Structure formats: C-alpha cells, structure tokens
C-alpha positions as CSV (number, residue, x, y, z in Angstrom):
1,M,-4.3,12.3,-35.7
2,K,-3.5,9.7,-38.5
3,P,-3.6,6.0,-38.5
4,L,-0.3,4.3,-38.9
5,A,0.0,1.2,-41.3
6,P,0.9,-2.1,-39.7
7,L,4.4,-3.1,-39.9
8,L,5.6,-6.6,-38.2
9,A,9.3,-6.0,-38.6
10,A,10.4,-9.0,-36.8
11,T,8.9,-12.0,-35.4
12,A,10.8,-14.6,-33.1
13,L,9.7,-17.7,-31.0
14,V,11.8,-17.4,-27.9
15,S,12.2,-19.5,-24.6
16,A,13.8,-18.9,-21.5
17,A,14.8,-21.3,-18.8
18,A,17.2,-20.7,-15.7
19,C,19.4,-23.4,-14.3
20,S,22.0,-23.3,-11.7
21,P,23.9,-26.2,-10.1
22,G,21.6,-28.0,-7.6
23,A,18.6,-26.1,-8.6
24,T,15.4,-27.5,-10.3
25,P,15.2,-25.7,-13.8
26,P,12.0,-23.5,-13.9
27,A,9.3,-24.1,-16.3
28,R,9.7,-23.0,-20.0
29,L,8.4,-19.5,-21.1
30,D,7.6,-19.4,-24.7
31,A,6.6,-16.2,-26.6
32,Q,6.1,-14.7,-30.0
33,V,7.9,-11.2,-30.1
34,I,6.6,-9.0,-32.8
35,A,8.3,-5.5,-33.6
36,Q,5.6,-3.0,-34.5
37,H,5.5,0.5,-36.3
38,S,5.2,3.5,-33.9
39,G,5.5,6.1,-36.5
40,T,7.9,7.9,-34.1
41,G,11.7,8.0,-33.5
42,A,11.2,9.3,-29.9
43,S,12.2,7.4,-26.7
44,L,9.2,5.9,-25.4
45,R,8.8,5.4,-21.5
46,G,5.1,5.7,-20.6
47,L,3.1,2.5,-21.3
48,S,-0.3,1.5,-20.0
49,V,-1.9,-1.8,-21.2
50,V,-5.8,-2.1,-20.8
51,D,-6.1,-5.7,-22.4
52,A,-4.7,-7.6,-25.0
53,Q,-6.0,-5.4,-27.7
54,I,-5.9,-2.0,-26.2
55,A,-2.7,0.0,-25.2
56,W,-1.6,3.7,-24.7
57,I,1.9,5.2,-25.0
58,G,3.0,8.6,-23.8
59,A,5.9,10.2,-25.6
60,P,8.1,13.3,-25.7
61,D,6.8,16.6,-27.6
62,G,3.3,15.7,-26.4
63,Q,2.9,12.7,-28.4
64,V,0.2,10.1,-27.7
65,L,0.1,6.6,-29.3
66,R,-2.9,4.3,-29.1
67,T,-3.9,0.9,-30.4
68,A,-7.3,-0.9,-30.3
69,D,-6.2,-3.9,-32.2
70,G,-3.4,-5.5,-30.6
71,G,-0.7,-3.0,-32.2
72,T,-1.5,-4.0,-35.8
73,N,-2.2,-0.3,-36.1
74,W,-1.1,2.5,-33.9
75,T,-2.6,6.0,-34.1
76,L,-0.3,8.9,-33.2
77,T,-1.6,12.3,-32.2
78,R,-0.2,15.2,-30.4
79,I,-1.9,17.1,-27.5
80,P,-2.5,20.7,-28.4
81,G,-0.3,23.0,-26.3
82,A,2.0,20.2,-25.2
83,E,4.6,20.5,-27.7
84,G,8.0,20.0,-26.0
85,L,6.5,18.1,-23.1
86,D,7.5,14.6,-22.3
87,L,4.4,12.4,-21.3
88,R,6.1,9.7,-19.2
89,S,3.3,8.7,-16.9
90,V,0.2,7.0,-18.4
91,H,-3.1,5.5,-17.1
92,A,-5.4,4.0,-19.5
93,F,-9.0,3.0,-18.4
94,S,-10.3,1.9,-21.9
95,A,-9.9,2.5,-25.5
96,D,-11.5,5.8,-25.0
97,R,-10.3,7.2,-21.6
98,A,-6.7,7.7,-20.5
99,L,-4.5,10.2,-18.5
100,F,-1.2,11.5,-19.2
101,F,1.3,13.2,-16.8
102,T,4.1,15.2,-18.1
103,A,7.7,14.9,-16.7
104,G,9.3,18.2,-16.0
105,Q,8.1,21.5,-16.2
106,P,5.2,22.7,-16.8
107,A,3.8,19.8,-14.8
108,R,0.4,19.1,-16.2
109,L,-2.0,16.1,-16.3
110,Y,-4.2,15.6,-19.4
111,L,-7.4,13.6,-19.8
112,T,-8.9,12.2,-23.0
113,E,-12.4,10.7,-22.9
114,D,-12.9,10.2,-26.7
115,G,-9.9,8.1,-27.7
116,G,-7.5,10.8,-28.1
117,A,-9.5,13.1,-30.3
118,S,-9.5,15.7,-27.6
119,F,-7.7,16.3,-24.4
120,E,-8.3,18.8,-21.4
121,T,-5.9,19.7,-18.5
122,V,-7.3,18.4,-15.3
123,W,-4.4,19.4,-13.0
124,E,-1.4,21.8,-13.3
125,D,1.3,22.4,-11.0
126,P,1.0,25.8,-9.2
127,T,4.6,25.9,-7.8
128,G,6.6,25.5,-10.8
129,E,8.8,22.9,-9.1
130,A,7.0,19.6,-9.6
131,F,8.5,16.7,-11.7
132,F,6.1,13.8,-11.8
133,D,7.5,10.3,-12.0
134,G,4.4,8.0,-11.5
135,L,0.6,7.6,-12.0
136,D,-1.4,4.7,-11.2
137,F,-5.1,3.6,-10.1
138,W,-6.3,1.2,-7.6
139,N,-9.7,0.9,-9.4
140,D,-11.6,3.1,-11.9
141,L,-12.1,5.9,-9.2
142,Y,-9.2,5.8,-6.8
143,G,-5.8,6.9,-8.1
144,I,-2.4,8.4,-7.2
145,A,0.4,10.3,-8.6
146,F,3.7,11.3,-7.1
147,S,6.4,13.8,-7.8
148,D,9.9,14.7,-7.0
149,P,10.1,16.6,-3.7
150,V,8.6,20.2,-3.5
151,D,9.6,22.2,-0.6
152,G,11.4,19.2,1.1
153,R,8.7,16.8,0.8
154,F,7.5,14.3,-1.9
155,L,4.4,15.6,-3.7
156,I,1.7,12.9,-3.8
157,L,-1.8,13.5,-5.5
158,L,-4.9,11.6,-4.8
159,T,-8.2,11.3,-6.8
160,G,-11.4,9.6,-5.8
161,D,-13.4,10.5,-9.0
162,G,-11.4,8.8,-11.8
163,G,-8.9,11.7,-12.2
164,E,-11.3,14.5,-12.7
165,T,-9.8,16.2,-9.5
166,W,-7.0,16.0,-7.3
167,R,-5.7,16.9,-3.8
168,A,-2.3,16.8,-2.5
169,V,-1.5,14.6,0.6
170,E,-0.6,16.6,3.8
171,D,2.6,15.5,5.6
172,A,3.9,13.4,2.8
173,P,7.3,12.0,3.5
174,E,10.4,14.3,4.0
175,A,13.0,13.9,1.3
176,L,16.7,13.2,2.0
177,E,19.3,15.3,0.4
178,G,19.3,14.7,-3.3
179,E,16.4,12.2,-3.1
180,A,14.0,12.1,-5.9
181,G,11.9,9.6,-8.1
182,F,12.7,8.1,-11.5
183,A,10.5,8.6,-14.5
184,A,12.3,5.8,-16.5
185,S,9.5,3.3,-17.0
186,D,6.3,4.7,-15.5
187,S,6.7,1.8,-12.9
188,A,8.5,3.3,-9.9
189,M,5.2,2.8,-8.1
190,A,3.1,-0.2,-7.5
191,L,-0.3,-0.5,-5.9
192,T,-2.2,-3.5,-4.4
193,A,-5.9,-4.2,-4.4
194,S,-5.9,-3.9,-0.6
195,G,-5.1,-0.3,-0.8
196,C,-1.2,-0.3,-0.5
197,A,1.2,1.8,-2.5
198,F,4.8,1.6,-2.9
199,I,7.1,4.2,-4.3
200,G,10.9,3.8,-5.2
201,T,13.4,6.7,-4.7
202,G,17.0,7.3,-5.6
203,G,19.6,10.0,-5.8
204,A,20.4,10.1,-2.1
205,A,22.9,8.3,0.3
206,T,20.2,5.5,0.6
207,A,17.7,4.2,-1.9
208,R,14.3,4.1,-0.1
209,M,10.7,2.9,-0.6
210,L,7.7,5.1,0.5
211,R,4.9,3.0,1.5
212,S,1.1,3.4,2.5
213,C,-1.5,0.8,3.0
214,D,-4.5,3.3,3.5
215,F,-5.0,4.3,-0.2
216,G,-2.2,6.9,0.2
217,E,-3.5,9.0,3.0
218,S,-0.5,8.2,5.4
219,W,3.0,7.2,4.7
220,S,6.1,5.6,6.3
221,V,9.6,4.8,4.7
222,A,12.0,2.0,4.4
223,D,15.5,1.7,3.3
224,T,16.4,-0.7,0.5
225,P,19.8,-2.3,-0.5
226,L,19.8,-1.0,-4.0
227,A,22.5,1.1,-5.4
228,A,22.7,4.5,-4.0
229,G,24.9,7.7,-3.3
230,R,24.6,8.9,-6.8
231,S,22.1,10.9,-8.7
232,S,21.8,8.1,-11.4
233,A,21.1,5.3,-8.8
234,G,18.3,4.0,-6.9
235,V,14.9,2.1,-7.2
236,F,13.7,2.5,-10.7
237,S,10.6,0.1,-10.6
238,I,8.5,-1.9,-8.4
239,D,6.2,-4.9,-8.6
240,A,3.9,-6.1,-5.7
241,T,2.1,-9.2,-5.9
242,G,0.5,-10.9,-2.9
243,E,3.0,-10.4,-0.1
244,R,6.0,-10.1,-2.2
245,I,7.4,-6.7,-3.3
246,V,10.2,-6.9,-5.8
247,I,12.5,-3.8,-6.9
248,V,14.9,-3.3,-9.6
249,G,17.2,-0.5,-10.5
250,G,20.9,0.2,-10.1
251,D,22.8,2.8,-11.7
252,F,21.8,3.9,-15.2
253,S,25.4,5.5,-15.8
254,A,26.6,1.9,-15.4
255,E,24.3,-0.4,-17.5
256,D,26.3,-3.5,-17.1
257,D,26.8,-3.4,-13.5
258,R,24.9,-6.1,-11.6
259,T,25.6,-4.8,-8.1
260,G,22.5,-3.5,-6.1
261,N,20.1,-3.9,-9.1
262,F,17.5,-6.2,-7.4
263,A,15.9,-7.1,-4.1
264,W,12.7,-8.6,-2.8
265,S,10.7,-8.4,0.5
266,D,8.0,-10.3,1.9
267,D,7.3,-8.1,4.8
268,G,6.5,-4.6,3.4
269,G,10.1,-3.7,3.0
270,N,11.2,-4.1,6.6
271,S,13.8,-6.6,5.5
272,W,15.1,-7.5,2.0
273,D,16.9,-10.4,0.2
274,G,18.7,-10.4,-3.1
275,A,19.1,-12.9,-6.0
276,L,21.4,-15.9,-6.3
277,E,21.9,-14.7,-9.9
278,P,20.6,-11.0,-10.3
279,P,19.6,-9.5,-13.5
280,L,22.4,-8.7,-16.0
281,G,22.8,-4.9,-15.4
282,Y,20.8,-1.9,-14.6
283,R,17.0,-2.5,-15.1
284,S,14.4,0.3,-15.5
285,A,11.2,-1.9,-15.2
286,V,10.1,-5.1,-13.7
287,T,6.7,-6.8,-13.8
288,H,5.3,-10.3,-13.1
289,L,3.4,-12.3,-15.5
290,P,-0.4,-12.3,-14.7
291,G,-1.6,-15.6,-13.5
292,H,2.1,-16.7,-12.9
293,P,3.2,-14.8,-9.9
294,D,6.7,-16.5,-9.8
295,T,7.6,-15.3,-13.1
296,L,9.1,-11.9,-13.3
297,I,10.6,-10.0,-16.3
298,A,13.0,-7.1,-16.1
299,T,14.1,-5.0,-18.9
300,G,16.6,-2.1,-19.4
301,P,18.9,-0.5,-22.1
302,N,21.2,-3.5,-22.5
303,G,18.8,-6.4,-22.3
304,T,15.9,-8.2,-20.8
305,D,16.0,-10.9,-18.2
306,I,13.3,-13.5,-16.9
307,S,13.0,-15.3,-13.5
308,R,10.7,-18.2,-12.8
309,N,11.4,-18.5,-9.3
310,S,10.2,-15.2,-7.9
311,G,13.7,-13.4,-8.5
312,E,16.1,-15.9,-7.1
313,I,17.7,-16.7,-10.5
314,W,17.7,-14.4,-13.5
315,V,18.7,-15.4,-17.1
316,S,18.8,-13.2,-20.2
317,W,16.0,-13.1,-22.7
318,D,17.9,-11.8,-25.7
319,A,14.8,-11.2,-27.7
320,L,14.0,-8.0,-25.9
321,D,17.0,-5.8,-26.1
322,G,16.9,-1.9,-25.6
323,H,13.6,-1.5,-23.8
324,H,12.6,1.0,-21.3
325,A,9.3,-0.3,-20.1
326,I,7.2,-3.4,-20.1
327,A,3.6,-4.2,-19.1
328,F,1.1,-7.1,-19.7
329,A,-2.7,-7.5,-20.2
330,P,-4.5,-8.5,-17.0
331,D,-5.1,-12.0,-18.4
332,G,-1.4,-12.5,-19.3
333,T,-1.7,-13.5,-22.7
334,A,-0.1,-10.5,-24.4
335,G,1.8,-7.5,-23.5
336,W,4.3,-4.7,-24.9
337,A,7.6,-3.4,-24.3
338,V,8.6,0.2,-25.4
339,G,12.0,1.8,-25.7
340,S,14.5,3.8,-27.6
341,E,14.1,5.1,-31.1
342,G,10.2,4.7,-31.1
343,R,10.6,0.8,-30.4
344,I,7.3,-0.9,-29.7
345,T,7.4,-4.7,-29.3
346,R,4.3,-7.0,-28.8
347,I,4.8,-10.0,-26.8
348,E,2.3,-12.8,-27.2
349,L,2.6,-15.5,-24.3
350,E,2.1,-19.2,-24.1
351,T,3.4,-20.6,-20.9
352,A,4.0,-23.9,-19.4
353,P,2.4,-24.6,-15.9
354,D,4.8,-23.9,-13.1
355,R,6.7,-26.9,-12.0
356,T,5.8,-28.5,-8.8
357,D,8.7,-30.9,-8.5
C-alpha cells in the first residue's frame, strides 16, 4: 500500500441547460470538475461513494483505490491472491469497511475492515461458472449481489449480516438464451429503501428487468424497450428514485447510436416511455443527483449527458468525456466519475433550485 501524491490535472466550471422548442429551459447545473491522480492506467468501473470525502474504487489485477480526503490523495493497494482479477463490483460502508466482487473467474467476494490494510474472502463460487455483475446494500446489514446465469438461472446472493455470510436465492429467474448482466459500471442493479431491487439484463432477444420488492426473496421479470438481439446490447444501468425507474444502455459496439438507449417507468416496469431527446449514444451508467430527483446524469465512453426534467430531454455535458461509472455522495454536494486509463474525476456541485414555472 502506498499513498499517492495529489494531482489536480484540470479544473473547469461547467454548466448545462436543456431547451427544446416550446419547452421551459430546466434550471442551471454548475459544477467544478477536477481530474485526480489514480496511480494506475487501468480501466476503472467499480465505484462506491460513502460521502463527499470517502470513496472506494475496484480495478483490474486485484487493485483497490481509496480516498478519505475527497480525492486529494488516493491510496492504491492490491489484494493478495487477487492478481489478474478484475474488481468491478464495490460496496463501501465507511473509510474502513468495504466489499469487492470479482467479475469473471474465480468469482470471489473480498472484505476489508481496516481501510484496505488486509482482506479476507467471505464468499467463493463453488461452481466455477459465475460472473458477478453487481453488488449493493439496502442498509448496513441487508445486501444483494447478482451474477450471470448458472445452470439456466440468474445467480442471486443475499446477506443479512453486512456481507459476512451469503446464501443463494432459490428459484431465481430463468434466463433467456444468451441473456446475462453487464458489469460495465457496477450500476446494473438499483435498490429502494422499501426493499425493492431492479436488475437490468441484455444479450438476448429482449432486454429485460428482474424485479423484487421483498428484499430479494422472490422475483418477477419485465420486458424493456432498450436495444436487444446482440450480446453487446441491453440494460447497462438502472436508477430508482421514488416511483420512477430509469434505465440506460444501448449497444456498446455502436457508441454513437441513440436508438434504444434510455427509458423510464413509473409503474415498476410494466410500461415504459422514452425521451423526447435521448442521451447522445450508448451509456454505461446513470444516476440522479441526490436532493434533486428530476436531475439525471448519464455517462459512457463517448460523453456525458444531463437531464433536468426526469429524462425527457438530454443535453451533452462535455466536461465529462470517456467515463464508465458515476456516483454521488448522499448529500449531493460531490461525487466522482471513473473511466478508462485510470481516469478519476471529482465533481463538486452547486445547483440552482428546480424551476417551478
């Protein structure tokens, strides 16, 4: 483990506003965007933000990055025995405690309780077939992880003790031919405080959403209108706020294609609507700005977009190009985006109130 010197490579003050004929322009969104030094050239996809000061990142080759000072310094370490493994699913509880799931084989879940000084394996795949795509928690005790199908069904794990022990869900949803999840941004699953979980899939003839509202014990499925029919297409990221579920994705082999890359539902996925102006290409991650549920930010390899009206109209936010994942602190004052070539970008936000006229 070694501390990394701070580097503020670039700072920009940016604003975004959407406007279409006959539409009221949404409120301004101002942000200071600060490039930070990661100490690695790896592609970063696993990101968990505890608060405006604390964040953890999982990376290839068993690498873990952690900051406790808002990203002024990032500490890089490697999990012993995880060489060659890609840590794409992360959930952090504090500056000391975090969980990391590998994507691919061997499928392992690592836990640290001392800020990354040491790690233990708390779960390992006994089948040799799992590929985990997401990890999240409803609270400090109850959590969920999901994998691509094993023996024809999605593998869904639940914990009730903060990740110390895990059990597989019986009768998890059956998979369509070719269907799987995407570990592109650690956000293909969204949870709600009421106990719901929503998981996006792709790779099959139809892109679907798996859903549960009893803390993962029982499941149903819903079709979505996102791009489908190819192994590179489907639902890559989900955000659930109140009654609204938003999904983004598309086809990662066609980064500029705006077809089938966004939809929203207010009835749990039974019906879906699209955008008047969708995001500007394939998007691997979407999130709402805490405290501003109508403000959505979606990012992908060719750029980042903002909507200030719950996804009806999207406009480009050029300050954040080439990122895979994005997440914000619960108070909405700051967040991070991570991407290719070890890219870490801190986002410090000052937003104007939503317009009421």
